[in-house]
Structures are given as structure tokens and as C-alpha cells.
MDTraj code that builds the backbone (N, CA, C; nanometers):
import mdtraj as md
import numpy as np

residues = "MET LEU HIS LEU TRP GLY MET GLU GLN ASP ASN GLU PRO ILE PRO GLU PRO SER ALA LEU ARG SER VAL GLU ILE SER LYS ASP GLU ILE PRO THR ILE ILE GLU VAL PHE MET PRO PRO PHE ARG GLU LYS GLN ASN SER ARG PHE VAL LYS LYS THR LEU SER ILE PRO TYR TRP LEU ASN LEU GLU ALA GLU HIS LYS GLY ILE ASN PHE SER LYS LEU LEU GLN ASN ALA ILE LYS GLN GLU LEU HIS LEU ALA".split()
xyz = np.array([
    [-2.0736, -0.3250, -0.3555],
    [-2.0011, -0.2070, -0.2715],
    [-1.9842, -0.1387, -0.4065],
    [-1.9484, -0.1816, -0.4679],
    [-1.8837, -0.0395, -0.5997],
    [-1.9917, -0.0101, -0.6519],
    [-2.1314, -0.0517, -0.6916],
    [-2.2785, 0.0359, -0.7060],
    [-2.3092, 0.0928, -0.6390],
    [-2.3013, 0.0695, -0.5127],
    [-2.3388, 0.1271, -0.4101],
    [-2.2851, 0.2936, -0.3562],
    [-2.1432, 0.2925, -0.4130],
    [-2.0561, 0.3837, -0.4239],
    [-2.0953, 0.4406, -0.5610],
    [-2.0611, 0.4020, -0.6616],
    [-2.1633, 0.4929, -0.7798],
    [-2.2316, 0.5695, -0.7366],
    [-2.3575, 0.5058, -0.6776],
    [-2.5011, 0.5893, -0.6717],
    [-2.4879, 0.6732, -0.5530],
    [-2.3618, 0.6399, -0.4909],
    [-2.3490, 0.7726, -0.3987],
    [-2.2603, 0.8804, -0.4797],
    [-2.1419, 0.8324, -0.5484],
    [-2.1086, 0.9249, -0.6309],
    [-2.1935, 1.0417, -0.7071],
    [-2.2979, 0.9438, -0.7767],
    [-2.3810, 1.0264, -0.8757],
    [-2.4944, 1.0981, -0.7629],
    [-2.4829, 1.1142, -0.6475],
    [-2.5682, 1.1490, -0.5671],
    [-2.7166, 1.1018, -0.5662],
    [-2.7417, 0.9545, -0.6093],
    [-2.8344, 0.8881, -0.6569],
    [-2.9071, 0.8489, -0.4991],
    [-3.0293, 0.8348, -0.5445],
    [-3.0635, 0.7595, -0.3340],
    [-3.0752, 0.6280, -0.3240],
    [-3.0274, 0.5899, -0.2070],
    [-3.0004, 0.4572, -0.2013],
    [-3.0969, 0.4313, -0.1289],
    [-3.1972, 0.2867, -0.2202],
    [-3.2644, 0.2105, -0.2056],
    [-3.2949, 0.1937, -0.0599],
    [-3.3890, 0.1860, 0.0052],
    [-3.4052, 0.0754, 0.1552],
    [-3.4233, -0.0616, 0.1166],
    [-3.3586, -0.0979, 0.2327],
    [-3.3260, -0.2731, 0.2100],
    [-3.4378, -0.3202, 0.2332],
    [-3.4946, -0.4071, 0.1519],
    [-3.6043, -0.5285, 0.1595],
    [-3.6234, -0.6009, 0.2664],
    [-3.7762, -0.5564, 0.3343],
    [-3.7811, -0.7228, 0.3997],
    [-3.8014, -0.8306, 0.3892],
    [-3.7372, -0.9313, 0.4380],
    [-3.6451, -1.1129, 0.4150],
    [-3.7792, -1.1229, 0.3916],
    [-3.9071, -1.1239, 0.4348],
    [-4.0015, -1.2072, 0.3919],
    [-4.0933, -1.1490, 0.2799],
    [-4.0318, -1.0237, 0.2029],
    [-4.1285, -0.9707, 0.0876],
    [-4.0770, -1.0309, 0.0020],
    [-3.8985, -1.0899, -0.0038],
    [-3.8711, -1.1533, -0.1079],
    [-3.9006, -1.2292, -0.1812],
    [-3.9442, -1.2786, -0.2966],
    [-4.0288, -1.3928, -0.3268],
    [-3.8825, -1.4738, -0.4115],
    [-3.9132, -1.5921, -0.3638],
    [-3.7842, -1.6816, -0.4110],
    [-3.8474, -1.8505, -0.4646],
    [-3.7632, -1.9157, -0.5272],
    [-3.7816, -1.9925, -0.5640],
    [-3.7640, -2.1188, -0.4689],
    [-3.8399, -2.2714, -0.4477],
    [-3.7988, -2.3469, -0.3655],
    [-3.6275, -2.4257, -0.3196],
    [-3.5912, -2.3284, -0.4524],
    [-3.4401, -2.3861, -0.4386],
    [-3.3573, -2.3339, -0.4359],
    [-3.4060, -2.1957, -0.3957],
    [-3.3539, -2.0782, -0.3593],
    [-3.3347, -2.0661, -0.1997],
    [-3.2192, -2.0015, -0.1376],
    [-3.2315, -1.9461, -0.0142],
    [-3.1965, -1.7961, 0.0159],
    [-3.2708, -1.7313, 0.0578],
    [-3.2236, -1.5791, 0.0807],
    [-3.1763, -1.5409, 0.1732],
    [-3.0547, -1.4349, 0.1516],
    [-2.9902, -1.4239, 0.2434],
    [-2.9452, -1.2930, 0.2969],
    [-2.9011, -1.2216, 0.3983],
    [-2.8923, -1.0784, 0.4392],
    [-2.7643, -1.0520, 0.4348],
    [-2.7371, -0.9641, 0.3453],
    [-2.6252, -0.8741, 0.3500],
    [-2.6164, -0.7479, 0.3795],
    [-2.5077, -0.7408, 0.4549],
    [-2.4804, -0.5971, 0.5130],
    [-2.3609, -0.5543, 0.4822],
    [-2.3549, -0.4169, 0.4585],
    [-2.2720, -0.3274, 0.4014],
    [-2.2452, -0.2383, 0.4567],
    [-2.1466, -0.1906, 0.4980],
    [-2.0231, -0.1081, 0.5631],
    [-1.9340, -0.0155, 0.4417],
    [-2.0247, 0.0986, 0.4651],
    [-1.9488, 0.1647, 0.3396],
    [-1.7819, 0.2586, 0.3724],
    [-1.8394, 0.3043, 0.4826],
    [-1.7002, 0.3492, 0.4977],
    [-1.5338, 0.3025, 0.5049],
    [-1.5142, 0.1743, 0.5145],
    [-1.4089, 0.1257, 0.4341],
    [-1.3876, 0.0850, 0.2878],
    [-1.4855, 0.1039, 0.2782],
    [-1.4637, 0.0640, 0.1059],
    [-1.4855, 0.2648, 0.0360],
    [-1.5384, 0.3143, 0.1190],
    [-1.5030, 0.4904, 0.0568],
    [-1.3673, 0.4977, 0.0227],
    [-1.2878, 0.4530, 0.1431],
    [-1.1668, 0.5103, 0.2098],
    [-1.1159, 0.4526, 0.0764],
    [-1.0856, 0.3287, 0.0627],
    [-1.0135, 0.2290, -0.0266],
    [-0.9947, 0.2952, -0.1825],
    [-1.1534, 0.3393, -0.2102],
    [-1.1172, 0.4028, -0.3435],
    [-1.1195, 0.5380, -0.3801],
    [-1.0921, 0.6248, -0.2570],
    [-1.0277, 0.7781, -0.2572],
    [-0.8852, 0.7454, -0.2326],
    [-0.8554, 0.6218, -0.2073],
    [-0.7387, 0.6422, -0.1833],
    [-0.6487, 0.5616, -0.2839],
    [-0.7150, 0.5087, -0.3926],
    [-0.6492, 0.4281, -0.5205],
    [-0.5468, 0.5611, -0.5994],
    [-0.5041, 0.4678, -0.7018],
    [-0.4605, 0.5695, -0.7713],
    [-0.4483, 0.5441, -0.9344],
    [-0.4299, 0.6270, -0.9871],
    [-0.4569, 0.5765, -1.1869],
    [-0.3275, 0.6188, -1.2095],
    [-0.2759, 0.5722, -1.3338],
    [-0.1642, 0.5824, -1.4313],
    [-0.1926, 0.7053, -1.5019],
    [-0.1138, 0.8051, -1.5083],
    [-0.1353, 0.9464, -1.5811],
    [-0.0205, 0.9265, -1.6953],
    [-0.0150, 0.9623, -1.8253],
    [0.1062, 0.9687, -1.8910],
    [0.1333, 1.1782, -1.9383],
    [0.2589, 1.1827, -1.8997],
    [0.2722, 1.3072, -1.9922],
    [0.3701, 1.3082, -2.0080],
    [0.4299, 1.4161, -2.0561],
    [0.5525, 1.4592, -2.1290],
    [0.6256, 1.5676, -2.0967],
    [0.7264, 1.5688, -2.0506],
    [0.8523, 1.6811, -2.0435],
    [0.9173, 1.6565, -2.1160],
    [1.0094, 1.7607, -2.1386],
    [1.1239, 1.8063, -2.2220],
    [1.2302, 1.6868, -2.1657],
    [1.3375, 1.6367, -2.2497],
    [1.4051, 1.5626, -2.2471],
    [1.5170, 1.5907, -2.1575],
    [1.5750, 1.7363, -2.1555],
    [1.6534, 1.7930, -2.0495],
    [1.6270, 1.7940, -1.9251],
    [1.5033, 1.8306, -1.9333],
    [1.4070, 1.8634, -1.8095],
    [1.4680, 1.6974, -1.6970],
    [1.4056, 1.6165, -1.7911],
    [1.4156, 1.4979, -1.7217],
    [1.4826, 1.4404, -1.6885],
    [1.6150, 1.4569, -1.7496],
    [1.7479, 1.4449, -1.7155],
    [1.7854, 1.5403, -1.5742],
    [1.7764, 1.6472, -1.5425],
    [1.8186, 1.6737, -1.4359],
    [1.7271, 1.6888, -1.2996],
    [1.5822, 1.6383, -1.3127],
    [1.5056, 1.5786, -1.2393],
    [1.6087, 1.4682, -1.1690],
    [1.5515, 1.3480, -1.2440],
    [1.6188, 1.2375, -1.2482],
    [1.7709, 1.2366, -1.1857],
    [1.8529, 1.3460, -1.2318],
    [1.9665, 1.3388, -1.1270],
    [1.9609, 1.3669, -0.9753],
    [1.8808, 1.4633, -0.9849],
    [1.8311, 1.5387, -0.8792],
    [1.7669, 1.4563, -0.7676],
    [1.7224, 1.3614, -0.8178],
    [1.6165, 1.2137, -0.7417],
    [1.5076, 1.2878, -0.7198],
    [1.4378, 1.3948, -0.7879],
    [1.2705, 1.3881, -0.7752],
    [1.1958, 1.2888, -0.7965],
    [1.1338, 1.2563, -0.7134],
    [0.9908, 1.1580, -0.7223],
    [0.9025, 1.2770, -0.8196],
    [0.8429, 1.2042, -0.9495],
    [0.7518, 1.2668, -0.9982],
    [0.6722, 1.2436, -0.9585],
    [0.5159, 1.1310, -0.9066],
    [0.4672, 1.1345, -0.8800],
    [0.4354, 1.2200, -0.7846],
    [0.5210, 1.2452, -0.6950],
    [0.4762, 1.3022, -0.5490],
    [0.4536, 1.4670, -0.6328],
    [0.5908, 1.4870, -0.6606],
    [0.5693, 1.5992, -0.7368],
    [0.4458, 1.6768, -0.8116],
    [0.3830, 1.6303, -0.8604],
    [0.2704, 1.5935, -0.9811],
    [0.1509, 1.6429, -0.8670],
    [0.1393, 1.5177, -0.7781],
    [0.0720, 1.5233, -0.6613],
    [0.0569, 1.6439, -0.6152],
    [0.1181, 1.7158, -0.4952],
    [0.1742, 1.8750, -0.4707],
    [0.1270, 1.9851, -0.5389],
    [0.1568, 1.9436, -0.6772],
    [0.1578, 2.0519, -0.7757],
    [0.0159, 2.0800, -0.8338],
    [-0.0780, 1.9503, -0.8244],
    [-0.2411, 1.9370, -0.8294],
    [-0.2676, 2.0292, -0.6961],
    [-0.2775, 1.9461, -0.5832],
    [-0.3178, 1.9903, -0.4520],
    [-0.3457, 2.1590, -0.4556],
    [-0.1779, 2.1882, -0.4913],
    [-0.1516, 2.3599, -0.4654],
    [-0.2713, 2.4550, -0.5959],
    [-0.2577, 2.3538, -0.7300],
    [-0.3205, 2.4235, -0.8060],
    [-0.4601, 2.4199, -0.7519],
    [-0.5277, 2.3638, -0.6581],
    [-0.6693, 2.3269, -0.6772],
    [-0.7096, 2.3577, -0.4700],
    [-0.6073, 2.4453, -0.4956],
    [-0.5883, 2.5048, -0.3164],
    [-0.6204, 2.3948, -0.2313],
    [-0.5856, 2.2724, -0.2250],
    [-0.6263, 2.1796, -0.1636],
    [-0.4538, 2.1277, -0.0245],
    [-0.3449, 2.1839, -0.0419],
    [-0.2693, 2.1756, 0.0177],
    [-0.2269, 2.2756, 0.0911],
])
top = md.Topology()
chain = top.add_chain()
for i, resn in enumerate(residues, 1):
    res = top.add_residue(resn, chain, resSeq=i)
    for name in ("N", "CA", "C"):
        top.add_atom(name, md.element.get_by_symbol(name[0]), res)
traj = md.Trajectory(xyz[None], top)
């Protein structure tokens, strides 16, 4: 599914499925039908998190920690605001 998701992200055409009878197999192989339902996978990919390293002045870190600021939430909100998504 990750490959299909990558193709979607790159706007590549998704190939049509092969007819099972058209797949060439050797006598010790068994053909298998695989059904892929992308919406749950897309949602999982869109909601995963990435770790970012950032630097702020020491005194600002102390003040923010003293006030109990959630750095991740604050950064997410600031980026959404900057991108006009909030």
C-alpha cells in the first residue's frame, strides 16, 4: 500500500489490476487476489508525526516550561496559522 500511496502523492497513474487468468505462474506458485482499500491507509499516513529539532534561547525555554507550554502543539498551531490552515 505504501507504494500505491507514493504513486498517488506523485500524481502517477495507478495501473489497472491484471486479470487473474492473464498472470503467468509456474506450477509451484499459487495466484492470489489482493484487494486494497486506500482511505484508512491515507488517513494513517496523513496523521503520522515527524520529529523536528529546533533551537530557542535558553531563557525562553525556561519561561515556556514554567508556564507549561506544549511546544509541539504551539509549533503545529503556528505553522497552521502561517499557512492559513487554521
